[in-house]
Backbone as a printed PyTorch tensor [residue, N CA C, xyz], in Angstrom:
tensor([[[-20.2570,  -2.3090,   0.8670],
         [-20.4880,  -2.0400,   1.6880],
         [-21.2830,  -0.6580,   1.3010]],

        [[-22.7450,  -0.1540,   2.4910],
         [-22.9140,   1.1070,   1.1780],
         [-22.6260,   2.1170,   1.7400]],

        [[-22.9530,   3.1700,   1.4160],
         [-22.2800,   4.6550,   1.8570],
         [-22.4560,   4.7520,   3.1080]],

        [[-23.9120,   4.7130,   3.4160],
         [-23.9270,   5.0720,   4.9000],
         [-23.5610,   4.0080,   6.0450]],

        [[-23.1570,   2.9840,   5.5910],
         [-22.3080,   2.2350,   6.7320],
         [-20.8350,   2.8040,   6.4620]],

        [[-19.8620,   3.0980,   5.4770],
         [-18.9870,   3.6240,   5.0660],
         [-18.6860,   5.1510,   5.9120]],

        [[-19.5360,   5.5670,   5.6010],
         [-19.7130,   7.0020,   6.3750],
         [-20.0960,   6.8390,   7.7760]],

        [[-20.6880,   6.2150,   8.4560],
         [-20.7110,   5.7660,   9.9550],
         [-19.7280,   5.6540,  10.9110]],

        [[-18.8840,   4.2230,  10.0930],
         [-17.4660,   3.9170,  10.2090],
         [-16.5490,   4.8870,  10.4480]],

        [[-16.8320,   5.8490,   9.6620],
         [-15.4860,   6.7570,   9.0710],
         [-15.6920,   7.3720,  10.1230]],

        [[-16.8510,   7.9740,  10.6030],
         [-16.9730,   9.1190,  11.9390],
         [-16.6270,   8.4650,  13.1880]],

        [[-16.7730,   6.7000,  13.4070],
         [-16.3150,   6.0740,  14.3390],
         [-14.9850,   6.0560,  14.6380]],

        [[-14.4090,   6.1550,  13.2010],
         [-12.6640,   5.9090,  13.5830],
         [-12.2220,   7.4340,  13.8610]],

        [[-12.8640,   8.0200,  13.2160],
         [-12.1370,   9.9140,  13.6310],
         [-12.3890,   9.8690,  15.1310]],

        [[-13.5650,   9.3110,  16.0080],
         [-13.6440,   9.9400,  17.3290],
         [-12.7690,   8.9610,  17.8070]],

        [[-12.9520,   8.1310,  17.5900],
         [-11.7270,   7.0390,  18.1470],
         [-10.0330,   7.5570,  18.2640]],

        [[ -9.8800,   7.8880,  16.9460],
         [ -8.1610,   8.6730,  17.0260],
         [ -8.4770,   9.9170,  17.6650]],

        [[ -9.3170,  10.6140,  17.2430],
         [ -9.5420,  11.5950,  18.5790],
         [ -9.0400,  11.7410,  19.9360]],

        [[ -9.7340,  10.7190,  20.0110],
         [ -9.7100,  10.3640,  21.6570],
         [ -7.9480,   9.8010,  22.1950]],

        [[ -7.8360,   9.1390,  21.2150],
         [ -6.2010,   9.3030,  21.5200],
         [ -5.4350,  10.0740,  21.7330]],

        [[ -5.4040,  10.9390,  20.6080],
         [ -5.0900,  12.4750,  20.2880],
         [ -4.7680,  13.2810,  21.4720]],

        [[ -6.3180,  13.2930,  21.8550],
         [ -6.4470,  14.2170,  23.2490],
         [ -5.5860,  13.6170,  23.9850]],

        [[ -5.7960,  12.3220,  24.2980],
         [ -5.3670,  11.9490,  25.5610],
         [ -3.9360,  12.2160,  25.3950]],

        [[ -3.0990,  11.6690,  24.3290],
         [ -2.1230,  11.9540,  24.4610],
         [ -1.2560,  13.7040,  24.6190]],

        [[ -2.6070,  14.3230,  24.2780],
         [ -1.6390,  15.6150,  24.1360],
         [ -1.9830,  15.9770,  25.1790]],

        [[ -2.5260,  15.5980,  26.3050],
         [ -2.7790,  16.2250,  27.6620],
         [ -1.4390,  15.4160,  28.2020]],

        [[ -1.2110,  14.1800,  28.1610],
         [ -0.0460,  13.6690,  28.9220],
         [  1.2820,  14.4670,  28.5170]],

        [[  0.8930,  14.8270,  27.3020],
         [  2.9180,  15.7810,  27.0150],
         [  2.8210,  16.7830,  27.3130]],

        [[  1.7200,  17.4190,  27.8300],
         [  1.5070,  18.7550,  28.6310],
         [  1.3670,  18.5590,  29.7370]],

        [[  1.3000,  17.5920,  30.6540],
         [  1.3240,  17.7210,  32.0750],
         [  0.3560,  18.1420,  32.5080]],

        [[ -0.9700,  17.7840,  32.1130],
         [ -2.2720,  17.9740,  32.4020],
         [ -3.1160,  17.5720,  33.7670]],

        [[ -1.7520,  16.4530,  34.0330],
         [ -2.3490,  15.1660,  35.3500],
         [ -3.2390,  14.5940,  34.6600]],

        [[ -3.1500,  14.0130,  33.7850],
         [ -3.9130,  12.6150,  33.8420],
         [ -3.1820,  11.3720,  33.6750]],

        [[ -3.8240,  10.8700,  34.4490],
         [ -2.9310,   9.9240,  34.9870],
         [ -3.8120,   8.2860,  34.3700]],

        [[ -3.6690,   8.3080,  33.3630],
         [ -5.0270,   7.2070,  32.6280],
         [ -4.1540,   6.1570,  31.9920]],

        [[ -4.3580,   4.6620,  32.0760],
         [ -3.2570,   3.7420,  31.5460],
         [ -3.6650,   3.7360,  30.0600]],

        [[ -2.5020,   2.8020,  29.3350],
         [ -2.8570,   2.8600,  28.0740],
         [ -4.4020,   2.4200,  27.8590]],

        [[ -4.7940,   0.9660,  28.7620],
         [ -5.7130,   0.2550,  28.8000],
         [ -7.0620,   1.1880,  28.7270]],

        [[ -6.9950,   1.9060,  29.6190],
         [ -8.2530,   2.9670,  29.6310],
         [ -8.5130,   3.8370,  28.7790]],

        [[ -7.6680,   4.4490,  28.3810],
         [ -7.5220,   5.1550,  27.2510],
         [ -8.1280,   4.7140,  25.6900]],

        [[ -7.4970,   3.5860,  25.7420],
         [ -8.2830,   2.8380,  24.4130],
         [ -9.2420,   2.0320,  24.6300]],

        [[ -9.6870,   1.5660,  25.6840],
         [-11.3190,   1.7450,  26.1390],
         [-12.2840,   2.6510,  25.9030]],

        [[-11.6330,   3.6990,  26.5700],
         [-12.4030,   5.0250,  26.1780],
         [-12.4680,   5.4630,  24.8250]],

        [[-11.4160,   5.3400,  24.2260],
         [-11.7090,   5.4340,  22.7410],
         [-12.6620,   4.3840,  21.9190]],

        [[-12.3410,   3.4660,  22.1770],
         [-12.8990,   2.3850,  21.3880],
         [-14.8140,   2.3990,  21.8420]],

        [[-14.8370,   2.5060,  23.0670],
         [-16.2010,   3.1630,  23.3180],
         [-17.0800,   4.2140,  22.2880]],

        [[-16.3270,   5.4100,  22.4560],
         [-16.2970,   6.4810,  22.0320],
         [-16.5530,   6.3730,  20.1570]],

        [[-15.6050,   5.3630,  20.0270],
         [-15.7190,   5.0740,  18.0460],
         [-17.2600,   4.4850,  17.7170]],

        [[-17.5500,   3.3120,  18.6860],
         [-18.8350,   2.4770,  18.5910],
         [-19.7330,   3.3630,  18.9990]],

        [[-20.2250,   4.2420,  20.1470],
         [-20.9940,   5.2440,  20.0410],
         [-21.0550,   6.3990,  19.2140]],

        [[-20.1490,   6.4140,  18.2120],
         [-20.4990,   7.6380,  17.1810],
         [-20.8620,   7.1660,  16.3080]],

        [[-20.3690,   5.9260,  15.4170],
         [-20.5240,   5.4430,  14.5690],
         [-22.0170,   4.8950,  14.4940]],

        [[-22.3090,   4.5640,  16.0570],
         [-23.8050,   3.7680,  16.2150],
         [-24.8620,   5.0570,  15.5410]],

        [[-24.4890,   6.4800,  16.4180],
         [-25.6100,   7.3780,  16.1890],
         [-25.2830,   8.0940,  14.6340]],

        [[-23.9610,   8.1050,  14.5270],
         [-24.2840,   8.6120,  12.8750],
         [-25.0120,   7.7490,  11.7750]],

        [[-24.7130,   6.1530,  12.3810],
         [-25.8350,   5.4530,  11.2480],
         [-27.1910,   5.4320,  11.4510]],

        [[-27.5880,   5.7320,  12.5610],
         [-29.1090,   6.1950,  12.6450],
         [-29.8360,   7.4880,  12.4990]],

        [[-28.4930,   8.3150,  12.7170],
         [-29.0050,   9.6400,  12.3440],
         [-28.7920,  10.3410,  11.0180]],

        [[-27.8510,   9.6940,  10.2510],
         [-27.7020,  10.4280,   9.0250],
         [-28.8690,  10.0610,   8.1460]],

        [[-29.5060,   9.5310,   8.3950],
         [-30.7870,   9.3340,   6.8960],
         [-31.8610,  10.6330,   7.1510]],

        [[-32.1680,  10.4980,   8.4870],
         [-32.7810,  11.6370,   9.2470],
         [-32.2720,  12.8180,   8.8870]],

        [[-31.1370,  13.3040,   8.6830],
         [-30.6390,  14.8620,   7.9720],
         [-30.5610,  14.7150,   6.7460]],

        [[-30.7200,  13.5270,   5.9320],
         [-30.7330,  13.6240,   4.5700],
         [-31.8900,  13.9380,   3.7840]],

        [[-32.9750,  13.4410,   4.8840],
         [-34.4700,  13.9810,   4.3920],
         [-34.8630,  15.2190,   4.5790]],

        [[-34.1680,  15.7190,   5.5200],
         [-34.1930,  17.1130,   6.2300],
         [-32.9970,  18.2930,   5.3640]],

        [[-32.2150,  17.5690,   4.1750],
         [-31.9580,  18.1180,   3.5820],
         [-30.6140,  19.0870,   4.2770]],

        [[-30.3430,  18.3380,   5.3540],
         [-28.9390,  19.0520,   6.3070],
         [-27.8080,  18.2110,   5.6180]],

        [[-27.5740,  17.0260,   5.1620],
         [-26.7020,  16.4680,   4.8890],
         [-25.9710,  16.4170,   3.7530]]])
């Protein structure tokens, strides 16, 4: 697996975990989120896939411009 793919998967995993942590924090603080586990999992998975895909596409462009 090349570096670009690993980087995209890592950012996707970070996004997935972040959505889960934010949903759990909101529930623990009583912020009125009435989402089921399935709904939170679905949003987390979609978020992870989107972030991984965008990272995979954008990273070479950033490297060419010297920003990555």
